[in-house]
C-alpha positions as CSV (number, residue, x, y, z in Angstrom):
1,X,0.0,0.0,0.0
2,X,1.0,3.6,-0.2
3,X,3.2,5.1,2.5
4,X,0.6,7.5,3.8
5,X,-2.1,4.8,3.9
6,X,0.3,2.6,5.9
7,X,1.1,5.4,8.3
8,X,-2.6,6.0,9.0
9,X,-3.6,2.4,9.2
10,X,-0.8,0.9,11.4
11,X,0.0,3.1,14.4
12,X,2.3,1.7,17.0
13,X,-0.1,-0.6,18.8
14,X,-1.5,-2.0,15.5
15,X,1.9,-2.5,14.0
16,X,2.8,-4.4,17.2
17,X,-0.3,-6.6,16.7
18,X,0.7,-7.2,13.1
19,X,4.2,-8.4,14.3
20,X,2.6,-10.7,16.9
21,X,0.3,-12.3,14.3
22,X,2.9,-12.8,11.5
23,X,6.5,-13.4,10.7
24,X,7.1,-9.9,9.4
25,X,10.3,-9.0,7.5
26,X,11.7,-5.5,6.9
27,X,10.7,-3.3,5.3
28,X,7.2,-4.0,6.4
29,X,5.7,-2.1,3.5
30,X,6.8,-2.2,-0.1
31,X,5.9,-0.1,-3.1
32,X,7.1,-2.4,-5.8
33,X,6.4,-6.1,-5.9
34,X,8.7,-6.6,-8.8
35,X,11.9,-5.4,-7.2
36,X,14.5,-8.2,-6.7
37,X,14.2,-7.9,-2.9
38,X,10.4,-8.2,-3.1
39,X,10.5,-11.1,-5.5
40,X,12.8,-13.0,-3.1
41,X,10.5,-12.4,-0.2
42,X,7.4,-13.4,-2.2
43,X,8.6,-17.0,-2.5
44,X,7.8,-17.5,1.2
45,X,4.8,-15.1,1.5
46,X,1.5,-16.7,2.7
47,X,-0.5,-13.5,3.3
48,X,-0.5,-10.1,1.6
49,X,-2.0,-7.1,3.3
50,X,-3.0,-4.6,0.6
51,X,-4.4,-1.1,0.8
52,X,-4.9,2.3,-0.9
53,X,-2.0,3.3,-3.1
54,X,-0.8,-0.2,-3.7
55,X,-0.1,-1.9,-7.0
56,X,-2.8,-4.0,-8.8
57,X,-2.2,-7.7,-8.3
58,X,-2.2,-9.6,-11.5
59,X,-1.9,-13.4,-12.3
60,X,1.9,-13.2,-12.6
61,X,2.1,-12.6,-8.9
62,X,0.7,-16.1,-8.2
63,X,3.7,-17.6,-9.9
64,X,6.0,-15.4,-7.8
65,X,4.2,-16.3,-4.5
66,X,3.5,-20.1,-4.7
67,X,2.6,-20.3,-1.0
68,X,0.1,-17.4,-1.0
69,X,-3.0,-18.3,0.9
70,X,-4.8,-14.9,1.4
71,X,-5.0,-11.3,0.3
72,X,-6.4,-9.1,3.1
73,X,-7.4,-5.7,1.7
74,X,-7.4,-2.9,4.2
75,X,-9.7,-0.8,2.0
76,X,-13.1,-1.0,0.4
77,X,-13.4,-2.3,-3.2
78,X,-11.1,-5.0,-4.5
79,X,-12.4,-4.7,-8.0
80,X,-9.6,-3.5,-10.3
81,X,-7.1,-4.2,-7.5
82,X,-7.1,-8.0,-7.5
83,X,-7.2,-10.3,-10.6
84,X,-9.8,-12.9,-11.0
85,X,-6.9,-15.4,-11.2
86,X,-6.7,-15.2,-7.4
87,X,-10.2,-16.7,-7.0
88,X,-9.3,-19.3,-9.7
89,X,-6.3,-20.3,-7.5
90,X,-8.4,-20.6,-4.4
91,X,-6.7,-17.7,-2.6
92,X,-8.8,-16.1,0.1
93,X,-9.7,-12.5,-0.5
94,X,-11.1,-10.3,2.2
95,X,-12.0,-6.6,2.3
96,X,-12.5,-4.0,5.0
97,X,-15.4,-2.5,3.1
98,X,-17.7,-2.9,6.1
99,X,-15.4,-0.8,8.3
100,X,-15.0,1.8,5.5
101,X,-18.8,2.1,5.2
102,X,-19.1,3.6,8.7
103,X,-17.4,7.0,8.0
104,X,-19.1,7.2,4.5
105,X,-22.5,6.7,6.1
106,X,-21.7,9.2,8.9
107,X,-20.6,11.8,6.4
108,X,-23.8,11.2,4.4
109,X,-26.1,11.5,7.3
110,X,-24.3,14.7,8.5
111,X,-24.7,16.2,5.1
112,X,-28.4,15.2,5.0
113,X,-29.1,16.9,8.3
114,X,-27.3,20.1,7.3
115,X,-29.0,20.2,3.8
116,X,-32.4,19.5,5.3
117,X,-31.9,22.5,7.6
118,X,-30.8,24.6,4.5
119,X,-27.6,25.5,6.5
120,X,-25.6,26.5,3.4
121,X,-28.3,29.0,2.3
122,X,-28.4,30.6,5.7
123,X,-24.6,30.8,5.9
124,X,-24.5,32.5,2.5
125,X,-27.3,34.9,3.3
126,X,-25.9,35.9,6.7
127,X,-22.4,36.5,5.2
128,X,-23.8,38.7,2.5
129,X,-26.2,40.8,4.6
130,X,-24.5,40.7,8.0
131,X,-28.1,40.8,9.3
132,X,-29.4,37.9,11.4
133,X,-33.1,38.5,10.7
134,X,-33.0,40.3,7.4
135,X,-35.4,40.0,4.4
136,X,-32.9,37.7,2.7
137,X,-34.3,34.9,4.9
138,X,-37.5,34.8,2.8
139,X,-35.5,33.5,-0.2
140,X,-34.2,30.5,1.7
141,X,-36.2,27.3,0.8
142,X,-38.2,25.8,3.7
143,X,-36.3,23.4,5.9
144,X,-37.0,19.7,5.4
145,X,-36.2,18.3,8.9
146,X,-39.7,17.1,10.0
147,X,-41.5,15.0,7.5
148,X,-39.0,15.4,4.6
149,X,-38.2,12.4,2.4
150,X,-34.8,11.0,1.9
151,X,-34.2,8.6,-1.1
152,X,-31.3,6.1,-0.9
153,X,-30.1,4.8,-4.3
154,X,-28.5,1.5,-3.6
155,X,-28.9,-0.5,-0.3
156,X,-25.2,-1.3,-0.3
157,X,-23.2,-1.6,2.9
158,X,-23.2,2.2,3.1
159,X,-26.8,2.6,1.9
160,X,-28.1,0.2,4.6
161,X,-26.1,2.0,7.3
162,X,-27.5,5.4,6.1
163,X,-31.0,4.0,6.4
164,X,-30.3,2.6,9.9
165,X,-28.8,5.9,11.1
166,X,-31.7,7.9,9.8
167,X,-34.1,6.0,12.1
168,X,-33.2,8.5,14.8
169,X,-34.6,11.4,12.7
170,X,-38.1,12.3,11.4
171,X,-37.5,11.5,7.8
172,X,-39.4,9.3,5.5
173,X,-36.8,7.0,3.9
174,X,-37.2,5.4,0.5
175,X,-34.8,3.0,-1.2
176,X,-34.3,1.7,-4.7
177,X,-32.2,-1.4,-5.3
178,X,-32.8,-4.2,-7.8
179,X,-31.0,-6.7,-5.5
180,X,-33.2,-6.1,-2.5
181,X,-36.9,-6.9,-1.7
182,X,-39.4,-5.0,0.4
183,X,-38.6,-7.0,3.5
184,X,-34.9,-6.5,3.5
185,X,-35.4,-2.8,2.8
186,X,-37.8,-2.5,5.7
187,X,-35.3,-4.3,8.0
188,X,-32.9,-1.5,7.2
189,X,-35.5,1.2,7.9
190,X,-36.6,2.1,4.3
191,X,-39.5,1.6,2.0
192,X,-38.6,0.0,-1.3
193,X,-39.7,1.7,-4.5
194,X,-38.6,2.1,-8.1
195,X,-35.8,4.5,-8.9
196,X,-38.0,7.0,-10.9
197,X,-40.6,7.1,-8.1
198,X,-37.9,7.6,-5.5
199,X,-36.4,10.6,-7.4
200,X,-39.8,12.1,-7.8
201,X,-40.8,11.7,-4.2
202,X,-37.6,12.6,-2.4
203,X,-36.4,16.0,-1.1
204,X,-32.8,14.6,-0.7
205,X,-31.4,11.8,-2.7
206,X,-28.1,10.1,-1.8
207,X,-26.3,7.6,-4.1
208,X,-24.7,4.4,-2.8
209,X,-24.9,2.2,-5.9
210,X,-21.8,0.4,-7.4
211,X,-20.0,1.4,-10.5
212,X,-21.0,-1.0,-13.2
213,X,-21.5,-0.8,-16.9
214,X,-25.2,-0.7,-16.4
215,X,-25.0,2.1,-13.7
216,X,-23.0,4.5,-15.8
217,X,-25.0,7.8,-15.9
218,X,-27.8,6.1,-13.9
219,X,-28.8,9.6,-12.9
220,X,-29.1,11.1,-16.3
221,X,-30.9,14.2,-17.7
222,X,-34.3,12.5,-17.7
223,X,-34.0,11.3,-14.1
224,X,-32.5,14.6,-12.9
225,X,-35.6,16.3,-14.2
226,X,-37.7,14.1,-11.9
227,X,-36.0,15.6,-8.8
228,X,-38.1,18.1,-6.8
229,X,-37.7,21.9,-6.9
230,X,-35.0,22.8,-4.4
231,X,-34.0,19.2,-4.1
232,X,-30.6,17.9,-3.0
233,X,-28.4,15.2,-4.6
234,X,-25.5,13.7,-2.7
235,X,-23.0,11.4,-4.3
236,X,-20.4,9.5,-2.3
237,X,-20.4,6.5,-4.5
238,X,-18.7,7.0,-7.9
239,X,-18.7,10.0,-10.2
240,X,-19.7,8.0,-13.3
241,X,-23.2,7.3,-11.8
242,X,-24.2,10.9,-12.5
243,X,-24.3,12.7,-15.9
244,X,-22.2,15.7,-14.9
245,X,-23.3,17.9,-17.9
246,X,-27.0,17.3,-17.1
247,X,-26.4,17.9,-13.4
248,X,-24.6,21.2,-14.0
249,X,-27.5,22.4,-16.3
250,X,-30.1,21.6,-13.5
251,X,-27.9,23.3,-10.8
252,X,-27.4,26.4,-13.0
253,X,-31.1,26.7,-13.3
254,X,-31.2,27.2,-9.5
255,X,-33.5,24.3,-8.8
256,X,-31.1,21.7,-7.4
257,X,-28.1,21.5,-5.1
258,X,-25.5,18.8,-5.5
259,X,-22.9,17.7,-2.9
260,X,-20.3,15.6,-4.7
261,X,-17.5,13.8,-2.9
262,X,-16.8,11.9,-6.1
263,X,-16.5,13.0,-9.7
264,X,-15.8,11.9,-13.2
265,X,-12.9,12.1,-13.9
266,X,-11.2,12.0,-10.5
267,X,-9.4,14.1,-9.7
268,X,-11.0,16.8,-11.7
269,X,-8.9,19.0,-14.0
270,X,-8.3,22.5,-12.5
271,X,-10.5,24.1,-15.1
272,X,-13.5,21.9,-14.6
273,X,-16.8,23.9,-14.7
274,X,-18.0,21.8,-11.7
275,X,-15.8,24.1,-9.5
276,X,-17.8,27.2,-10.5
277,X,-21.3,25.8,-11.1
278,X,-23.7,27.5,-8.6
279,X,-25.3,25.0,-6.3
280,X,-22.5,22.4,-6.7
281,X,-20.5,21.6,-3.6
282,X,-17.3,19.6,-4.1
283,X,-15.4,17.7,-1.4
284,X,-12.1,15.9,-2.3
285,X,-13.2,12.3,-1.8
286,X,-13.2,12.6,2.0
287,X,-16.3,10.6,3.0
288,X,-14.4,7.3,3.4
289,X,-12.0,6.5,6.3
290,X,-9.3,9.1,6.9
291,X,-6.4,9.3,9.4
292,X,-7.6,7.8,12.7
293,X,-10.8,6.5,11.1
294,X,-8.6,4.0,9.1
295,X,-7.8,2.2,12.3
296,X,-11.1,0.4,11.9
297,X,-9.8,-1.0,8.6
298,X,-6.5,-2.1,10.2
299,X,-8.5,-3.7,13.0
300,X,-10.6,-5.6,10.4
301,X,-7.4,-6.9,8.8
302,X,-5.9,-7.9,12.2
303,X,-9.0,-9.8,13.1
304,X,-8.9,-11.7,9.8
305,X,-5.3,-12.6,10.5
306,X,-6.2,-13.9,13.9
307,X,-8.9,-16.0,12.5
308,X,-6.6,-17.3,9.8
309,X,-4.1,-18.3,12.4
310,X,-6.8,-20.1,14.4
311,X,-8.3,-21.8,11.3
312,X,-11.5,-20.0,11.7
313,X,-13.7,-18.8,8.8
314,X,-13.1,-15.2,7.7
315,X,-15.6,-12.5,8.6
316,X,-15.4,-10.5,5.4
317,X,-14.6,-12.9,2.5
318,X,-15.1,-11.4,-1.0
319,X,-17.0,-14.0,-3.0
320,X,-16.3,-14.1,-6.7
321,X,-20.1,-14.2,-7.4
322,X,-20.6,-10.8,-5.8
323,X,-18.1,-9.0,-8.0
324,X,-20.7,-8.4,-10.7
325,X,-22.9,-6.2,-8.4
326,X,-20.7,-4.8,-5.6
327,X,-18.7,-1.6,-5.6
C-alpha cells in the first residue's frame, strides 16, 4: 500500500499486533512487488495485506508467490485491484469494506441533516447581509427536517447503514435497489420503491450504488428532471453514476443542489466547470476513512489474521459471485 495509507492504518499498537500475528520482515511495506528484494520475499509469503495506493495484483504474482493463501485488503473495493486469477487459484480475498462504510454513512447523514436545515443558504445569506433577521431569509427554501423524504439509491453496505442511522430522525426513507426486496429494505428502515418514483418523491437523494457498466449515468438528464424543486443530490459512490453535464444544467437553473464527494474524472482538471457551477459543492473524496478512522480498517485486517491463524472462517470474504454487483 502507499506510504501515507500505511502510516494512517498501522499506528504503533496495531503494528505491534501485526508483528505478533505474523513473521514480518523488513521493510514492512513495499511499493514495488517486482523489485529483486520483493521477489525474493514473495517466494515465502503466505499472506499479503494490501491497501490504498498499492499496485494491482495480476496473475503473474501467483507464480511469484506459490505459498500465497490470502490477500487481506485494508480498504473497500477490491475490483480493479485483484485479478480474477486469485479466485481461480483458491486464494482467500477479504475486504475492510464494512469498516470503511461507517465513515461514509456518517458523512452522508451529517450532510443530509445540514442540507435539510438549509444551512448553506443561511450561511451565505448571513455572510452577504450581516443581518441575522433580514429580508434575505425569505429567499431560503423551507427546511425539510420534519416529514421530509430521503431517497437512498442502492442498499449497499453504506446505503443500509445510512437508512439505519436515519431511524433517529423524522425522515421518511425510500430506497431503490434491484438486489433487495421490500422485506430487506424494511429491516434497514426504508420503504422499497422504483428509482424513478424515488427521485420524484424525495427531497434529498443520496447515491450508494456500485460502479458497473449498467449504472453509468444512472442519474441522467431524464432522471435529474424528476427531482423536486430545491432538491438535493448527494453522491459519495462513484462519479460515473451521474451525468455531470446534465447535473450542471439543472444546478445552473437554481432548482437543485449537488454535494459531490466523487466526480468523473477524479481528480477533476483544475478548469472543470464543476468548481464554479452554482449549487454544486465539491469535497475531495473525504467521505471514506481518513487518518484515525482508518484504524477500523486495520483492526478488520488484524481480526482476519487472527482467524486465519486459528483456522476460523473469515468474517469478510469477498466471493467471486458478488463481484458483478458490488462496488
